[in-house]
N, C-alpha and C positions, 0 to 999 in steps of 0.2 A: 504494500500500500504506500509506504514512504517513497519507494523508488518511482512509482507512478506519479506521485505528487511532485517530485523533483523533476521528472521528465516534462510534465505539463508546465511547470514554472520555467524551465529552460526554453521550451518552444515559445512561450509567451514573451520572454525576454528577447529572443532572437527576432520575433516579429516586430517588436517595438524598435529594436535597433535598425531593422531593415527599413521601417517606415521613416524613422528620423533621419537616416542616411540619405534617402532619396529627396527629402525636402531641402536639405542643405544645398544641393546642386541647383535646385530651382530658385532658392533665395539668392544665390550668387548671380544667376542670370537676371533676375528681376532688379537687383541692386545695380548691376552694370548698365541695364537699360535705363533705369531712372537717372543714373549719373550722366549718361550720354545725353539724355533729353535735357537735363538741367544745364549742362555745359553749352549745348546748342542754343537754348533760350537765353542764357546769360550773355553769350557773345553776339547775339543777333542785334543788328542795328535797328533802332526805332526812330522814325521820323516824328518830330514834334513841330508844332507851330510856335510862333513867337510867345505865346502865353504859357507854354510848358504843360499843355494838356495832352494827355494820351488817350486813345480809344482802346477799350478792352477788346482783345481778340476773341474772348469767349462769349461775352454777352452784349458787347457793343456800346456800353455806357462809357462816359468820359470820366477821367480821374486825373488828379494832379500827378505830374511827373515825380515830384518829391515824395509823394506818399508811397509810390512803388507798388501799391495793391489797388485793385478795383474796389470802389465803394459798394458796388452792387453784388458781386459774387465772390470777391476776395482773391481773385486770380492775380498772378504777377503781371504787372503792366509792362 
């Protein structure tokens, strides 16, 4: 009976290790995609008018260039 309990525990532990190992690889991919998107948006030139007002690319509302974030949706301007 004790041997069966140890076997079941070992199988469950192996399953958990397998599941956690596969998610790390996906996390690295998602992190690198997010980093690439952030770098691209950070380096993108944005045209402003003389007043320093930018138009949000997500919702279309206008916001101050100094604020850096859209007042409507909170996206980076």
